[in-house]
C-alpha positions as semicolon CSV with decimal commas, in nm:
position;residue;x (nm);y (nm);z (nm)
1;M;-1,582;-1,992;3,308
2;I;-1,398;-1,946;2,975
3;T;-1,343;-1,609;2,884
4;R;-1,153;-1,427;2,577
5;R;-0,847;-1,237;2,603
6;H;-0,849;-0,878;2,571
7;G;-0,817;-0,757;2,215
8;S;-0,937;-1,079;2,021
9;K;-1,032;-1,072;1,697
10;P;-1,406;-1,065;1,739
11;T;-1,372;-0,756;1,967
12;L;-1,180;-0,573;1,722
13;A;-1,430;-0,672;1,441
14;L;-1,699;-0,542;1,636
15;W;-1,540;-0,202;1,720
16;M;-1,467;-0,144;1,363
17;L;-1,836;-0,223;1,267
18;V;-1,920;0,037;1,549
19;A;-1,692;0,272;1,359
20;V;-1,831;0,211;1,016
21;A;-2,180;0,300;1,162
22;D;-2,075;0,632;1,315
23;V;-1,922;0,732;0,969
24;A;-2,236;0,639;0,809
25;L;-2,461;0,818;1,054
26;L;-2,230;1,151;1,032
27;A;-2,235;1,130;0,651
28;A;-2,630;1,093;0,669
29;A;-2,603;1,401;0,909
30;V;-2,404;1,641;0,718
31;G;-2,567;1,577;0,394
32;P;-2,454;1,401;0,052
33;L;-2,331;1,744;-0,076
34;V;-2,053;1,788;0,197
35;T;-1,974;1,402;0,199
36;T;-1,913;1,408;-0,163
37;L;-1,678;1,717;-0,126
38;F;-1,506;1,577;0,158
39;A;-1,467;1,221;-0,016
40;G;-1,344;1,379;-0,313
41;T;-1,095;1,614;-0,149
42;L;-0,968;1,302;0,022
43;V;-0,920;1,108;-0,279
44;L;-0,730;1,409;-0,446
45;A;-0,494;1,427;-0,142
46;V;-0,429;1,075;-0,149
47;G;-0,358;1,079;-0,530
48;A;-0,130;1,376;-0,502
49;F;0,067;1,200;-0,240
50;V;0,091;0,875;-0,413
51;A;0,189;1,080;-0,751
52;M;0,469;1,256;-0,555
53;R;0,613;0,948;-0,392
54;T;0,627;0,782;-0,753
55;M;0,774;1,099;-0,916
56;T;1,047;1,142;-0,661
57;R;1,157;0,756;-0,630
58;R;1,493;0,739;-0,774
59;T;1,635;0,450;-0,971
60;P;2,021;0,403;-1,033
61;A;2,111;0,411;-1,386
62;H;2,337;0,112;-1,376
63;Q;2,036;-0,121;-1,361
64;D;1,892;0,007;-1,704
65;V;2,174;0,045;-1,926
66;M;2,506;-0,178;-1,973
67;A;2,806;-0,125;-2,206
68;V;2,879;-0,371;-2,471
69;A;3,191;-0,320;-2,678
70;G;3,195;0,052;-2,635
71;M;2,817;0,079;-2,721
72;R;2,540;0,130;-2,455
73;M;2,247;-0,120;-2,472
74;L;1,947;-0,142;-2,281
75;A;1,986;-0,442;-2,056
76;A;1,676;-0,677;-2,017
77;R;1,491;-0,648;-1,681
78;R;1,552;-0,965;-1,497
79;P;1,451;-1,029;-1,138
80;P;1,686;-1,011;-0,873
81;E;1,887;-1,326;-0,818
82;T;1,820;-1,544;-0,505
83;H;2,042;-1,765;-0,345
84;V;1,871;-2,098;-0,221
85;A;2,035;-2,288;0,045
86;V;2,015;-2,630;0,001
87;R;2,072;-2,878;0,301
88;R;2,159;-3,239;0,280
89;R;1,954;-3,486;0,477
90;A;2,163;-3,655;0,732
């Protein structure tokens, strides 16, 4: 007899489907007003968190500005240089 090992993807997908159905039943039980208020509060909290992380992220000044002949010019943004290792065939 062939059995699937514990934690396989079809089992996980089934439990996720059960969780979605539970949320739908809970939303129907509490009513559309409470569900809308809860969803709006959740969206507002996530938006505030993303805005806070975006505003507090620091970028070093030397990436955007370079000195040329005593003047400061804005540098063109370039992707970071990558080093590619090349192997020769034997």
